TORKOL-4160 file (C-alpha; in steps of 0.2 Angstrom, whole numbers, padded with zeros to 4 digits, m for minus):
111
<pt num="1" X="m0004" Y="0092" Z="0079"/>
<pt num="2" X="m0006" Y="0079" Z="0065"/>
<pt num="3" X="m0016" Y="0078" Z="0049"/>
<pt num="4" X="m0028" Y="0063" Z="0047"/>
<pt num="5" X="m0014" Y="0055" Z="0037"/>
<pt num="6" X="m0002" Y="0057" Z="0051"/>
<pt num="7" X="0008" Y="0072" Z="0044"/>
<pt num="8" X="0015" Y="0083" Z="0058"/>
<pt num="9" X="0009" Y="0101" Z="0056"/>
<pt num="10" X="0007" Y="0117" Z="0067"/>
<pt num="11" X="m0006" Y="0131" Z="0065"/>
<pt num="12" X="0003" Y="0146" Z="0060"/>
<pt num="13" X="0007" Y="0157" Z="0075"/>
<pt num="14" X="m0001" Y="0172" Z="0067"/>
<pt num="15" X="m0017" Y="0164" Z="0067"/>
<pt num="16" X="m0030" Y="0167" Z="0080"/>
<pt num="17" X="m0032" Y="0148" Z="0081"/>
<pt num="18" X="m0014" Y="0145" Z="0086"/>
<pt num="19" X="m0019" Y="0146" Z="0104"/>
<pt num="20" X="m0032" Y="0132" Z="0102"/>
<pt num="21" X="m0025" Y="0116" Z="0110"/>
<pt num="22" X="m0033" Y="0099" Z="0107"/>
<pt num="23" X="m0045" Y="0106" Z="0094"/>
<pt num="24" X="m0050" Y="0099" Z="0077"/>
<pt num="25" X="m0046" Y="0112" Z="0063"/>
<pt num="26" X="m0049" Y="0112" Z="0045"/>
<pt num="27" X="m0037" Y="0121" Z="0034"/>
<pt num="28" X="m0035" Y="0127" Z="0016"/>
<pt num="29" X="m0016" Y="0127" Z="0014"/>
<pt num="30" X="0000" Y="0120" Z="0021"/>
<pt num="31" X="0017" Y="0129" Z="0019"/>
<pt num="32" X="0034" Y="0122" Z="0023"/>
<pt num="33" X="0047" Y="0133" Z="0030"/>
<pt num="34" X="0055" Y="0129" Z="0047"/>
<pt num="35" X="0039" Y="0119" Z="0051"/>
<pt num="36" X="0024" Y="0113" Z="0041"/>
<pt num="37" X="0012" Y="0128" Z="0044"/>
<pt num="38" X="m0007" Y="0127" Z="0042"/>
<pt num="39" X="m0015" Y="0143" Z="0035"/>
<pt num="40" X="m0033" Y="0148" Z="0033"/>
<pt num="41" X="m0039" Y="0137" Z="0048"/>
<pt num="42" X="m0056" Y="0135" Z="0056"/>
<pt num="43" X="m0060" Y="0126" Z="0072"/>
<pt num="44" X="m0074" Y="0114" Z="0070"/>
<pt num="45" X="m0084" Y="0104" Z="0082"/>
<pt num="46" X="m0084" Y="0085" Z="0082"/>
<pt num="47" X="m0102" Y="0085" Z="0076"/>
<pt num="48" X="m0098" Y="0090" Z="0058"/>
<pt num="49" X="m0084" Y="0078" Z="0058"/>
<pt num="50" X="m0095" Y="0063" Z="0062"/>
<pt num="51" X="m0109" Y="0069" Z="0050"/>
<pt num="52" X="m0098" Y="0072" Z="0035"/>
<pt num="53" X="m0084" Y="0059" Z="0037"/>
<pt num="54" X="m0083" Y="0047" Z="0022"/>
<pt num="55" X="m0083" Y="0032" Z="0033"/>
<pt num="56" X="m0090" Y="0031" Z="0051"/>
<pt num="57" X="m0088" Y="0014" Z="0059"/>
<pt num="58" X="m0098" Y="0008" Z="0074"/>
<pt num="59" X="m0087" Y="m0002" Z="0085"/>
<pt num="60" X="m0097" Y="m0005" Z="0100"/>
<pt num="61" X="m0115" Y="m0002" Z="0107"/>
<pt num="62" X="m0119" Y="m0002" Z="0125"/>
<pt num="63" X="m0122" Y="0012" Z="0137"/>
<pt num="64" X="m0111" Y="0022" Z="0125"/>
<pt num="65" X="m0109" Y="0019" Z="0106"/>
<pt num="66" X="m0091" Y="0020" Z="0100"/>
<pt num="67" X="m0087" Y="0025" Z="0083"/>
<pt num="68" X="m0071" Y="0026" Z="0073"/>
<pt num="69" X="m0067" Y="0040" Z="0061"/>
<pt num="70" X="m0050" Y="0036" Z="0053"/>
<pt num="71" X="m0039" Y="0035" Z="0068"/>
<pt num="72" X="m0051" Y="0044" Z="0080"/>
<pt num="73" X="m0062" Y="0035" Z="0093"/>
<pt num="74" X="m0078" Y="0044" Z="0098"/>
<pt num="75" X="m0091" Y="0038" Z="0111"/>
<pt num="76" X="m0109" Y="0045" Z="0112"/>
<pt num="77" X="m0125" Y="0041" Z="0120"/>
<pt num="78" X="m0136" Y="0028" Z="0110"/>
<pt num="79" X="m0149" Y="0041" Z="0106"/>
<pt num="80" X="m0136" Y="0053" Z="0099"/>
<pt num="81" X="m0129" Y="0038" Z="0089"/>
<pt num="82" X="m0146" Y="0034" Z="0082"/>
<pt num="83" X="m0149" Y="0052" Z="0077"/>
<pt num="84" X="m0132" Y="0053" Z="0069"/>
<pt num="85" X="m0134" Y="0037" Z="0059"/>
<pt num="86" X="m0151" Y="0043" Z="0053"/>
<pt num="87" X="m0145" Y="0061" Z="0048"/>
<pt num="88" X="m0130" Y="0053" Z="0038"/>
<pt num="89" X="m0143" Y="0042" Z="0029"/>
<pt num="90" X="m0154" Y="0057" Z="0025"/>
<pt num="91" X="m0139" Y="0067" Z="0019"/>
<pt num="92" X="m0133" Y="0053" Z="0008"/>
<pt num="93" X="m0150" Y="0051" Z="0000"/>
<pt num="94" X="m0151" Y="0070" Z="m0003"/>
<pt num="95" X="m0134" Y="0071" Z="m0011"/>
<pt num="96" X="m0137" Y="0056" Z="m0022"/>
<pt num="97" X="m0154" Y="0064" Z="m0028"/>
<pt num="98" X="m0147" Y="0081" Z="m0030"/>
<pt num="99" X="m0129" Y="0081" Z="m0036"/>
<pt num="100" X="m0127" Y="0080" Z="m0055"/>
<pt num="101" X="m0146" Y="0082" Z="m0058"/>
<pt num="102" X="m0154" Y="0096" Z="m0068"/>
<pt num="103" X="m0162" Y="0110" Z="m0057"/>
<pt num="104" X="m0180" Y="0109" Z="m0055"/>
<pt num="105" X="m0192" Y="0123" Z="m0059"/>
<pt num="106" X="m0194" Y="0126" Z="m0040"/>
<pt num="107" X="m0175" Y="0127" Z="m0038"/>
<pt num="108" X="m0174" Y="0139" Z="m0053"/>
<pt num="109" X="m0188" Y="0150" Z="m0046"/>
<pt num="110" X="m0180" Y="0151" Z="m0029"/>
<pt num="111" X="m0163" Y="0156" Z="m0035"/>
């Protein structure tokens, strides 16, 4: 496979994920020997990729909505697209209000 930046990589053959084909994987480490091997991999579904992508560009809206995430093109139903856009907005709002802020009394009591 390839990384998002186009680097040719392979999941290490000792990994349980090495048998996955056409799967999206996240990884912790790349080591170069005879190939560029990915280590500590996890298979992820497209949903978190769409939800947490730094940039999600809507290219077309019709019977299906087409998004671009870097070099990927993903088509979903309009209802799914609307929900995804709303969730991304809520998540961005939550992060902007939470990250870098002092913990509240409620947070401190819960932890």
